[in-house]
N, CA, C and O atoms as a Tinker XYZ file with bonds, in Angstrom:
   448  protein
     1  N     36.049000   25.683000   58.265000    73     2
     2  CA    35.097000   25.035000   59.136000    64     1     3
     3  C     35.461000   23.555000   59.270000    63     2     4     5
     4  O     35.584000   22.852000   58.267000    81     3
     5  N     35.627000   23.096000   60.473000    73     3     6
     6  CA    35.963000   21.696000   60.710000    64     5     7
     7  C     34.704000   20.844000   60.615000    63     6     8     9
     8  O     33.652000   21.212000   61.139000    81     7
     9  N     34.820000   19.717000   59.950000    73     7    10
    10  CA    33.701000   18.802000   59.784000    64     9    11
    11  C     33.927000   17.597000   60.677000    63    10    12    13
    12  O     34.475000   16.589000   60.230000    81    11
    13  N     33.517000   17.686000   61.921000    73    11    14
    14  CA    33.680000   16.592000   62.869000    64    13    15
    15  C     32.473000   15.681000   62.773000    63    14    16    17
    16  O     31.358000   16.144000   62.531000    81    15
    17  N     32.688000   14.382000   62.964000    73    15    18
    18  CA    31.568000   13.453000   62.946000    64    17    19
    19  C     30.808000   13.531000   64.266000    63    18    20    21
    20  O     31.427000   13.592000   65.329000    81    19
    21  N     29.476000   13.531000   64.217000    73    19    22
    22  CA    28.693000   13.554000   65.458000    64    21    23
    23  C     28.818000   12.217000   66.194000    63    22    24    25
    24  O     29.255000   11.215000   65.628000    81    23
    25  N     28.428000   12.229000   67.455000    73    23    26
    26  CA    28.553000   11.037000   68.307000    64    25    27
    27  C     27.868000    9.810000   67.724000    63    26    28    29
    28  O     28.391000    8.704000   67.858000    81    27
    29  N     26.708000    9.970000   67.077000    73    27    30
    30  CA    26.014000    8.781000   66.576000    64    29    31
    31  C     26.789000    8.118000   65.439000    63    30    32    33
    32  O     26.668000    6.909000   65.241000    81    31
    33  N     27.583000    8.886000   64.688000    73    31    34
    34  CA    28.455000    8.294000   63.662000    64    33    35
    35  C     29.619000    7.584000   64.335000    63    34    36    37
    36  O     29.941000    6.449000   63.983000    81    35
    37  N     30.253000    8.245000   65.302000    73    35    38
    38  CA    31.380000    7.640000   66.017000    64    37    39
    39  C     30.969000    6.390000   66.812000    63    38    40    41
    40  O     31.820000    5.580000   67.179000    81    39
    41  N     29.670000    6.238000   67.074000    73    39    42
    42  CA    29.179000    5.052000   67.788000    64    41    43
    43  C     28.984000    3.853000   66.848000    63    42    44    45
    44  O     28.773000    2.732000   67.312000    81    43
    45  N     29.054000    4.084000   65.532000    73    43    46
    46  CA    28.947000    2.968000   64.589000    64    45    47
    47  C     30.156000    2.050000   64.752000    63    46    48    49
    48  O     31.211000    2.496000   65.203000    81    47
    49  N     30.016000    0.772000   64.392000    73    47    50
    50  CA    31.148000   -0.143000   64.553000    64    49    51
    51  C     32.280000    0.183000   63.584000    63    50    52    53
    52  O     32.058000    0.670000   62.475000    81    51
    53  N     33.487000   -0.099000   64.032000    73    51    54
    54  CA    34.648000   -0.004000   63.164000    64    53    55
    55  C     34.779000   -1.283000   62.364000    63    54    56    57
    56  O     34.065000   -2.252000   62.622000    81    55
    57  N     35.686000   -1.300000   61.392000    73    55    58
    58  CA    35.875000   -2.508000   60.591000    64    57    59
    59  C     36.607000   -3.596000   61.368000    63    58    60    61
    60  O     37.475000   -3.319000   62.196000    81    59
    61  N     36.233000   -4.837000   61.080000    73    59    62
    62  CA    36.889000   -5.999000   61.677000    64    61    63
    63  C     38.042000   -6.419000   60.772000    63    62    64    65
    64  O     38.116000   -7.560000   60.317000    81    63
    65  N     38.934000   -5.475000   60.525000    73    63    66
    66  CA    40.093000   -5.698000   59.656000    64    65    67
    67  C     41.110000   -4.615000   59.969000    63    66    68    69
    68  O     40.790000   -3.614000   60.610000    81    67
    69  N     42.315000   -4.820000   59.522000    73    67    70
    70  CA    43.362000   -3.828000   59.727000    64    69    71
    71  C     43.190000   -2.724000   58.689000    63    70    72    73
    72  O     43.565000   -2.889000   57.528000    81    71
    73  N     42.624000   -1.605000   59.112000    73    71    74
    74  CA    42.414000   -0.449000   58.245000    64    73    75
    75  C     43.228000    0.697000   58.829000    63    74    76    77
    76  O     43.143000    0.977000   60.024000    81    75
    77  N     44.010000    1.354000   57.996000    73    75    78
    78  CA    44.926000    2.393000   58.472000    64    77    79
    79  C     44.205000    3.652000   58.943000    63    78    80    81
    80  O     44.794000    4.472000   59.648000    81    79
    81  N     42.951000    3.814000   58.567000    73    79    82
    82  CA    42.166000    4.991000   58.933000    64    81    83
    83  C     41.266000    4.681000   60.121000    63    82    84    85
    84  O     40.936000    3.520000   60.365000    81    83
    85  N     40.866000    5.714000   60.862000    73    83    86
    86  CA    39.773000    5.555000   61.809000    64    85    87
    87  C     38.504000    5.492000   60.964000    63    86    88    89
    88  O     38.261000    6.380000   60.147000    81    87
    89  N     37.691000    4.447000   61.154000    73    87    90
    90  CA    36.538000    4.259000   60.277000    64    89    91
    91  C     35.321000    3.813000   61.075000    63    90    92    93
    92  O     35.431000    3.147000   62.105000    81    91
    93  N     34.152000    4.204000   60.562000    73    91    94
    94  CA    32.865000    3.886000   61.171000    64    93    95
    95  C     31.960000    3.382000   60.052000    63    94    96    97
    96  O     31.805000    4.054000   59.032000    81    95
    97  N     31.359000    2.201000   60.235000    73    95    98
    98  CA    30.652000    1.520000   59.152000    64    97    99
    99  C     29.149000    1.442000   59.362000    63    98   100   101
   100  O     28.661000    1.294000   60.483000    81    99
   101  N     28.428000    1.546000   58.246000    73    99   102
   102  CA    26.996000    1.277000   58.220000    64   101   103
   103  C     26.732000    0.530000   56.916000    63   102   104   105
   104  O     27.080000    1.012000   55.838000    81   103
   105  N     26.113000   -0.651000   57.016000    73   103   106
   106  CA    25.912000   -1.442000   55.804000    64   105   107
   107  C     24.495000   -1.979000   55.721000    63   106   108   109
   108  O     23.774000   -2.068000   56.714000    81   107
   109  N     24.129000   -2.329000   54.513000    73   107   110
   110  CA    22.838000   -2.940000   54.230000    64   109   111
   111  C     23.018000   -3.945000   53.118000    63   110   112   113
   112  O     24.147000   -4.267000   52.748000    81   111
   113  N     21.928000   -4.441000   52.581000    73   111   114
   114  CA    21.993000   -5.460000   51.530000    64   113   115
   115  C     22.656000   -4.959000   50.249000    63   114   116   117
   116  O     23.198000   -5.755000   49.483000    81   115
   117  N     22.618000   -3.653000   50.011000    73   115   118
   118  CA    23.027000   -3.142000   48.709000    64   117   119
   119  C     24.294000   -2.309000   48.730000    63   118   120   121
   120  O     24.651000   -1.718000   47.711000    81   119
   121  N     24.984000   -2.242000   49.856000    73   119   122
   122  CA    26.222000   -1.475000   49.882000    64   121   123
   123  C     26.703000   -1.208000   51.290000    63   122   124   125
   124  O     26.076000   -1.610000   52.270000    81   123
   125  N     27.818000   -0.526000   51.370000    73   123   126
   126  CA    28.456000   -0.213000   52.642000    64   125   127
   127  C     28.858000    1.251000   52.639000    63   126   128   129
   128  O     29.449000    1.736000   51.674000    81   127
   129  N     28.541000    1.953000   53.713000    73   127   130
   130  CA    28.964000    3.337000   53.896000    64   129   131
   131  C     30.059000    3.338000   54.952000    63   130   132   133
   132  O     29.896000    2.774000   56.034000    81   131
   133  N     31.188000    3.985000   54.622000    73   131   134
   134  CA    32.296000    4.088000   55.570000    64   133   135
   135  C     32.653000    5.559000   55.765000    63   134   136   137
   136  O     33.110000    6.226000   54.836000    81   135
   137  N     32.442000    6.051000   56.970000    73   135   138
   138  CA    32.922000    7.371000   57.363000    64   137   139
   139  C     34.363000    7.165000   57.817000    63   138   140   141
   140  O     34.633000    6.248000   58.593000    81   139
   141  N     35.286000    7.991000   57.353000    73   139   142
   142  CA    36.692000    7.769000   57.719000    64   141   143
   143  C     37.381000    9.074000   58.060000    63   142   144   145
   144  O     36.955000   10.158000   57.662000    81   143
   145  N     38.467000    8.932000   58.816000    73   143   146
   146  CA    39.307000   10.090000   59.130000    64   145   147
   147  C     40.738000    9.632000   59.366000    63   146   148   149
   148  O     40.999000    8.516000   59.817000    81   147
   149  N     41.636000   10.519000   59.050000    73   147   150
   150  CA    43.068000   10.327000   59.307000    64   149   151
   151  C     43.481000   11.476000   60.225000    63   150   152   153
   152  O     44.044000   12.467000   59.759000    81   151
   153  N     43.207000   11.352000   61.525000    73   151   154
   154  CA    43.352000   12.507000   62.409000    64   153   155
   155  C     44.784000   12.965000   62.662000    63   154   156   157
   156  O     45.018000   14.168000   62.778000    81   155
   157  N     45.748000   12.052000   62.751000    73   155   158
   158  CA    47.076000   12.439000   63.240000    64   157   159
   159  C     48.216000   12.298000   62.242000    63   158   160   161
   160  O     49.258000   12.933000   62.406000    81   159
   161  N     48.041000   11.486000   61.221000    73   159   162
   162  CA    49.148000   11.274000   60.278000    64   161   163
   163  C     48.615000   10.929000   58.901000    63   162   164   165
   164  O     47.478000   10.484000   58.745000    81   163
   165  N     49.473000   11.147000   57.896000    73   163   166
   166  CA    49.119000   10.773000   56.533000    64   165   167
   167  C     48.967000    9.258000   56.457000    63   166   168   169
   168  O     49.641000    8.518000   57.174000    81   167
   169  N     48.075000    8.806000   55.577000    73   167   170
   170  CA    47.822000    7.384000   55.402000    64   169   171
   171  C     48.019000    7.028000   53.932000    63   170   172   173
   172  O     47.519000    7.719000   53.044000    81   171
   173  N     48.750000    5.946000   53.686000    73   171   174
   174  CA    48.954000    5.412000   52.345000    64   173   175
   175  C     48.240000    4.066000   52.260000    63   174   176   177
   176  O     48.457000    3.182000   53.088000    81   175
   177  N     47.389000    3.924000   51.252000    73   175   178
   178  CA    46.699000    2.656000   51.014000    64   177   179
   179  C     47.265000    2.090000   49.709000    63   178   180   181
   180  O     47.018000    2.641000   48.636000    81   179
   181  N     48.027000    0.986000   49.799000    73   179   182
   182  CA    48.670000    0.431000   48.602000    64   181   183
   183  C     47.658000   -0.034000   47.559000    63   182   184   185
   184  O     46.460000   -0.123000   47.826000    81   183
   185  N     48.168000   -0.327000   46.371000    73   183   186
   186  CA    47.308000   -0.735000   45.262000    64   185   187
   187  C     46.402000   -1.905000   45.665000    63   186   188   189
   188  O     46.841000   -2.873000   46.285000    81   187
   189  N     45.135000   -1.781000   45.294000    73   187   190
   190  CA    44.155000   -2.814000   45.583000    64   189   191
   191  C     42.991000   -2.673000   44.604000    63   190   192   193
   192  O     42.902000   -1.691000   43.867000    81   191
   193  N     42.111000   -3.656000   44.608000    73   191   194
   194  CA    40.915000   -3.634000   43.754000    64   193   195
   195  C     39.711000   -4.119000   44.562000    63   194   196   197
   196  O     39.858000   -4.846000   45.544000    81   195
   197  N     38.545000   -3.713000   44.140000    73   195   198
   198  CA    37.279000   -4.157000   44.722000    64   197   199
   199  C     36.170000   -3.690000   43.807000    63   198   200   201
   200  O     36.443000   -3.205000   42.709000    81   199
   201  N     34.923000   -3.823000   44.230000    73   199   202
   202  CA    33.792000   -3.354000   43.438000    64   201   203
   203  C     33.739000   -1.836000   43.382000    63   202   204   205
   204  O     34.636000   -1.160000   43.885000    81   203
   205  N     32.692000   -1.299000   42.772000    73   203   206
   206  CA    32.537000    0.150000   42.642000    64   205   207
   207  C     32.668000    0.858000   43.998000    63   206   208   209
   208  O     32.245000    0.346000   45.034000    81   207
   209  N     33.268000    2.054000   43.951000    73   207   210
   210  CA    33.430000    2.902000   45.139000    64   209   211
   211  C     33.189000    4.346000   44.729000    63   210   212   213
   212  O     33.731000    4.818000   43.730000    81   211
   213  N     32.370000    5.042000   45.511000    73   211   214
   214  CA    32.165000    6.477000   45.319000    64   213   215
   215  C     32.503000    7.150000   46.634000    63   214   216   217
   216  O     32.120000    6.670000   47.701000    81   215
   217  N     33.216000    8.258000   46.558000    73   215   218
   218  CA    33.593000    8.949000   47.784000    64   217   219
   219  C     33.478000   10.451000   47.662000    63   218   220   221
   220  O     33.433000   11.010000   46.566000    81   219
   221  N     33.431000   11.095000   48.827000    73   219   222
   222  CA    33.430000   12.557000   48.906000    64   221   223
   223  C     34.364000   12.967000   50.038000    63   222   224   225
   224  O     34.367000   12.360000   51.109000    81   223
   225  N     35.150000   13.997000   49.786000    73   223   226
   226  CA    36.051000   14.538000   50.797000    64   225   227
   227  C     35.283000   15.594000   51.576000    63   226   228   229
   228  O     34.774000   16.554000   50.997000    81   227
   229  N     35.201000   15.417000   52.887000    73   227   230
   230  CA    34.505000   16.371000   53.745000    64   229   231
   231  C     35.446000   17.442000   54.278000    63   230   232   233
   232  O     35.034000   18.572000   54.540000    81   231
   233  N     36.713000   17.074000   54.434000    73   231   234
   234  CA    37.736000   17.988000   54.951000    64   233   235
   235  C     39.090000   17.403000   54.591000    63   234   236   237
   236  O     39.292000   16.194000   54.709000    81   235
   237  N     40.017000   18.240000   54.154000    73   235   238
   238  CA    41.370000   17.780000   53.883000    64   237   239
   239  C     41.601000   17.430000   52.422000    63   238   240   241
   240  O     40.965000   17.987000   51.528000    81   239
   241  N     42.534000   16.485000   52.190000    73   239   242
   242  CA    42.954000   16.140000   50.838000    64   241   243
   243  C     43.121000   14.633000   50.687000    63   242   244   245
   244  O     43.723000   13.970000   51.531000    81   243
   245  N     42.578000   14.113000   49.601000    73   243   246
   246  CA    42.765000   12.717000   49.202000    64   245   247
   247  C     43.358000   12.737000   47.801000    63   246   248   249
   248  O     42.855000   13.422000   46.911000    81   247
   249  N     44.424000   11.984000   47.619000    73   247   250
   250  CA    44.988000   11.772000   46.287000    64   249   251
   251  C     44.741000   10.315000   45.942000    63   250   252   253
   252  O     45.067000    9.413000   46.713000    81   251
   253  N     44.159000   10.101000   44.770000    73   251   254
   254  CA    43.849000    8.735000   44.368000    64   253   255
   255  C     44.312000    8.522000   42.940000    63   254   256   257
   256  O     43.965000    9.283000   42.036000    81   255
   257  N     45.097000    7.479000   42.753000    73   255   258
   258  CA    45.573000    7.117000   41.422000    64   257   259
   259  C     44.786000    5.906000   40.965000    63   258   260   261
   260  O     44.859000    4.835000   41.568000    81   259
   261  N     44.030000    6.090000   39.890000    73   259   262
   262  CA    43.228000    5.024000   39.306000    64   261   263
   263  C     43.869000    4.691000   37.967000    63   262   264   265
   264  O     43.805000    5.482000   37.026000    81   263
   265  N     44.493000    3.508000   37.884000    73   263   266
   266  CA    45.277000    3.191000   36.695000    64   265   267
   267  C     46.439000    4.158000   36.607000    63   266   268   269
   268  O     47.263000    4.213000   37.519000    81   267
   269  N     46.523000    4.927000   35.520000    73   267   270
   270  CA    47.602000    5.909000   35.372000    64   269   271
   271  C     47.140000    7.333000   35.673000    63   270   272   273
   272  O     47.949000    8.260000   35.657000    81   271
   273  N     45.839000    7.518000   35.949000    73   271   274
   274  CA    45.304000    8.857000   36.221000    64   273   275
   275  C     45.389000    9.206000   37.697000    63   274   276   277
   276  O     44.957000    8.433000   38.551000    81   275
   277  N     45.956000   10.390000   37.997000    73   275   278
   278  CA    46.055000   10.880000   39.374000    64   277   279
   279  C     44.995000   11.956000   39.583000    63   278   280   281
   280  O     44.840000   12.863000   38.765000    81   279
   281  N     44.267000   11.840000   40.697000    73   279   282
   282  CA    43.239000   12.817000   41.057000    64   281   283
   283  C     43.574000   13.369000   42.436000    63   282   284   285
   284  O     43.901000   12.614000   43.351000    81   283
   285  N     43.490000   14.688000   42.581000    73   283   286
   286  CA    43.654000   15.309000   43.893000    64   285   287
   287  C     42.317000   15.914000   44.279000    63   286   288   289
   288  O     41.791000   16.787000   43.588000    81   287
   289  N     41.776000   15.441000   45.389000    73   287   290
   290  CA    40.438000   15.838000   45.803000    64   289   291
   291  C     40.508000   16.604000   47.119000    63   290   292   293
   292  O     41.229000   16.224000   48.042000    81   291
   293  N     39.743000   17.690000   47.184000    73   291   294
   294  CA    39.664000   18.537000   48.368000    64   293   295
   295  C     38.204000   18.614000   48.819000    63   294   296   297
   296  O     37.319000   18.021000   48.203000    81   295
   297  N     37.975000   19.341000   49.882000    73   295   298
   298  CA    36.630000   19.463000   50.462000    64   297   299
   299  C     35.570000   19.665000   49.378000    63   298   300   301
   300  O     35.658000   20.580000   48.560000    81   299
   301  N     34.567000   18.785000   49.395000    73   299   302
   302  CA    33.466000   18.878000   48.447000    64   301   303
   303  C     33.681000   18.117000   47.156000    63   302   304   305
   304  O     32.731000   17.912000   46.401000    81   303
   305  N     34.917000   17.690000   46.882000    73   303   306
   306  CA    35.188000   16.924000   45.662000    64   305   307
   307  C     34.756000   15.474000   45.841000    63   306   308   309
   308  O     34.832000   14.914000   46.934000    81   307
   309  N     34.303000   14.883000   44.743000    73   307   310
   310  CA    33.925000   13.476000   44.753000    64   309   311
   311  C     34.843000   12.696000   43.824000    63   310   312   313
   312  O     35.503000   13.262000   42.953000    81   311
   313  N     34.871000   11.400000   44.028000    73   311   314
   314  CA    35.647000   10.519000   43.158000    64   313   315
   315  C     34.894000    9.213000   42.988000    63   314   316   317
   316  O     34.086000    8.825000   43.832000    81   315
   317  N     35.175000    8.540000   41.877000    73   315   318
   318  CA    34.551000    7.254000   41.588000    64   317   319
   319  C     35.625000    6.291000   41.123000    63   318   320   321
   320  O     36.412000    6.603000   40.229000    81   319
   321  N     35.649000    5.117000   41.738000    73   319   322
   322  CA    36.572000    4.057000   41.336000    64   321   323
   323  C     35.714000    2.923000   40.778000    63   322   324   325
   324  O     34.953000    2.304000   41.522000    81   323
   325  N     35.829000    2.642000   39.473000    73   323   326
   326  CA    35.041000    1.554000   38.901000    64   325   327
   327  C     35.484000    0.202000   39.461000    63   326   328   329
   328  O     36.662000   -0.005000   39.749000    81   327
   329  N     34.536000   -0.705000   39.608000    73   327   330
   330  CA    34.854000   -2.041000   40.088000    64   329   331
   331  C     35.963000   -2.682000   39.272000    63   330   332   333
   332  O     35.949000   -2.628000   38.042000    81   331
   333  N     36.919000   -3.286000   39.955000    73   331   334
   334  CA    38.025000   -3.975000   39.303000    64   333   335
   335  C     39.186000   -3.093000   38.889000    63   334   336   337
   336  O     40.192000   -3.597000   38.388000    81   335
   337  N     39.069000   -1.776000   39.088000    73   335   338
   338  CA    40.148000   -0.862000   38.694000    64   337   339
   339  C     41.217000   -0.804000   39.789000    63   338   340   341
   340  O     40.908000   -0.440000   40.924000    81   339
   341  N     42.472000   -1.157000   39.471000    73   339   342
   342  CA    43.534000   -1.023000   40.467000    64   341   343
   343  C     43.710000    0.453000   40.830000    63   342   344   345
   344  O     43.715000    1.320000   39.956000    81   343
   345  N     43.851000    0.722000   42.117000    73   343   346
   346  CA    44.038000    2.105000   42.553000    64   345   347
   347  C     44.857000    2.164000   43.839000    63   346   348   349
   348  O     44.925000    1.207000   44.611000    81   347
   349  N     45.472000    3.324000   44.033000    73   347   350
   350  CA    46.308000    3.634000   45.194000    64   349   351
   351  C     45.769000    4.929000   45.776000    63   350   352   353
   352  O     45.351000    5.820000   45.036000    81   351
   353  N     45.778000    5.039000   47.114000    73   351   354
   354  CA    45.210000    6.224000   47.754000    64   353   355
   355  C     46.154000    6.784000   48.809000    63   354   356   357
   356  O     46.785000    6.036000   49.556000    81   355
   357  N     46.241000    8.117000   48.860000    73   355   358
   358  CA    46.971000    8.839000   49.901000    64   357   359
   359  C     45.963000    9.751000   50.584000    63   358   360   361
   360  O     45.256000   10.505000   49.915000    81   359
   361  N     45.891000    9.690000   51.898000    73   359   362
   362  CA    44.972000   10.519000   52.669000    64   361   363
   363  C     45.814000   11.363000   53.620000    63   362   364   365
   364  O     46.532000   10.821000   54.460000    81   363
   365  N     45.730000   12.681000   53.493000    73   363   366
   366  CA    46.525000   13.570000   54.346000    64   365   367
   367  C     45.961000   13.613000   55.769000    63   366   368   369
   368  O     44.757000   13.470000   55.981000    81   367
   369  N     46.852000   13.812000   56.728000    73   367   370
   370  CA    46.448000   13.969000   58.126000    64   369   371
   371  C     45.395000   15.077000   58.219000    63   370   372   373
   372  O     45.502000   16.105000   57.550000    81   371
   373  N     44.392000   14.858000   59.045000    73   371   374
   374  CA    43.328000   15.839000   59.214000    64   373   375
   375  C     42.180000   15.674000   58.246000    63   374   376   377
   376  O     41.214000   16.434000   58.299000    81   375
   377  N     42.267000   14.689000   57.355000    73   375   378
   378  CA    41.222000   14.483000   56.351000    64   377   379
   379  C     40.083000   13.649000   56.915000    63   378   380   381
   380  O     40.294000   12.695000   57.663000    81   379
   381  N     38.874000   14.035000   56.538000    73   379   382
   382  CA    37.679000   13.253000   56.836000    64   381   383
   383  C     36.910000   13.083000   55.539000    63   382   384   385
   384  O     36.888000   13.975000   54.692000    81   383
   385  N     36.279000   11.926000   55.396000    73   383   386
   386  CA    35.518000   11.685000   54.176000    64   385   387
   387  C     34.502000   10.586000   54.349000    63   386   388   389
   388  O     34.303000   10.046000   55.437000    81   387
   389  N     33.876000   10.277000   53.259000    73   387   390
   390  CA    32.818000    9.286000   53.221000    64   389   391
   391  C     33.007000    8.468000   51.959000    63   390   392   393
   392  O     33.098000    9.022000   50.863000    81   391
   393  N     33.067000    7.149000   52.106000    73   391   394
   394  CA    33.135000    6.243000   50.959000    64   393   395
   395  C     31.919000    5.339000   50.982000    63   394   396   397
   396  O     31.491000    4.876000   52.040000    81   395
   397  N     31.367000    5.093000   49.801000    73   395   398
   398  CA    30.266000    4.150000   49.658000    64   397   399
   399  C     30.741000    3.063000   48.702000    63   398   400   401
   400  O     31.155000    3.337000   47.576000    81   399
   401  N     30.672000    1.831000   49.177000    73   399   402
   402  CA    31.132000    0.683000   48.407000    64   401   403
   403  C     29.937000   -0.111000   47.903000    63   402   404   405
   404  O     28.957000   -0.302000   48.623000    81   403
   405  N     30.026000   -0.570000   46.668000    73   403   406
   406  CA    29.011000   -1.434000   46.079000    64   405   407
   407  C     28.866000   -2.729000   46.885000    63   406   408   409
   408  O     27.760000   -3.239000   47.063000    81   407
   409  N     29.975000   -3.242000   47.361000    73   407   410
   410  CA    29.984000   -4.505000   48.102000    64   409   411
   411  C     29.586000   -4.260000   49.554000    63   410   412   413
   412  O     30.290000   -3.556000   50.278000    81   411
   413  N     28.481000   -4.825000   49.978000    73   411   414
   414  CA    28.023000   -4.614000   51.353000    64   413   415
   415  C     28.970000   -5.246000   52.372000    63   414   416   417
   416  O     28.948000   -4.887000   53.550000    81   415
   417  N     29.799000   -6.184000   51.922000    73   415   418
   418  CA    30.726000   -6.860000   52.830000    64   417   419
   419  C     32.187000   -6.515000   52.538000    63   418   420   421
   420  O     33.089000   -7.287000   52.864000    81   419
   421  N     32.418000   -5.351000   51.922000    73   419   422
   422  CA    33.803000   -4.912000   51.666000    64   421   423
   423  C     34.598000   -4.926000   52.968000    63   422   424   425
   424  O     35.728000   -5.413000   53.012000    81   423
   425  N     34.010000   -4.399000   54.001000    73   423   426
   426  CA    34.544000   -4.510000   55.366000    64   425   427
   427  C     33.416000   -5.013000   56.247000    63   426   428   429
   428  O     32.275000   -4.571000   56.117000    81   427
   429  N     33.727000   -5.919000   57.124000    73   427   430
   430  CA    32.722000   -6.392000   58.075000    64   429   431
   431  C     32.838000   -5.586000   59.355000    63   430   432   433
   432  O     33.945000   -5.229000   59.759000    81   431
   433  N     31.710000   -5.291000   60.004000    73   431   434
   434  CA    31.774000   -4.531000   61.257000    64   433   435
   435  C     32.377000   -5.367000   62.386000    63   434   436   437
   436  O     32.108000   -6.560000   62.528000    81   435
   437  N     33.196000   -4.692000   63.172000    73   435   438
   438  CA    33.813000   -5.337000   64.334000    64   437   439
   439  C     32.710000   -5.643000   65.354000    63   438   440   441
   440  O     31.829000   -4.821000   65.607000    81   439
   441  N     32.780000   -6.808000   65.914000    73   439   442
   442  CA    31.826000   -7.204000   66.963000    64   441   443
   443  C     32.494000   -6.998000   68.304000    63   442   444   445
   444  O     33.383000   -7.761000   68.681000    81   443
   445  N     32.077000   -5.980000   69.022000    73   443   446
   446  CA    32.688000   -5.671000   70.327000    64   445   447
   447  C     32.037000   -6.434000   71.452000    63   446   448
   448  O     32.433000   -6.287000   72.608000    81   447
């Protein structure tokens, strides 16, 4: 079953930054929700750090290396990256997911 985002999600603003994924943002005072997809090609996100992050894979595969631990996540799997933990992420083409960041300003919404 394909998990496509409905129009109201796709109408959310994208990030005002160079993000390798197609992304749609919703934020408040206490965090940021990012719906993401890699529709046409695999995406590699090099090592980086930030505050706490929790994610769920809605479709496809995400591989995330947190420190020396490698996790392979598929539909329905969740992952947690503790704040300050260096991590690297690979997102396979066709993957859709949801990330929630502790930092409400991890990405700022693009102003169109």
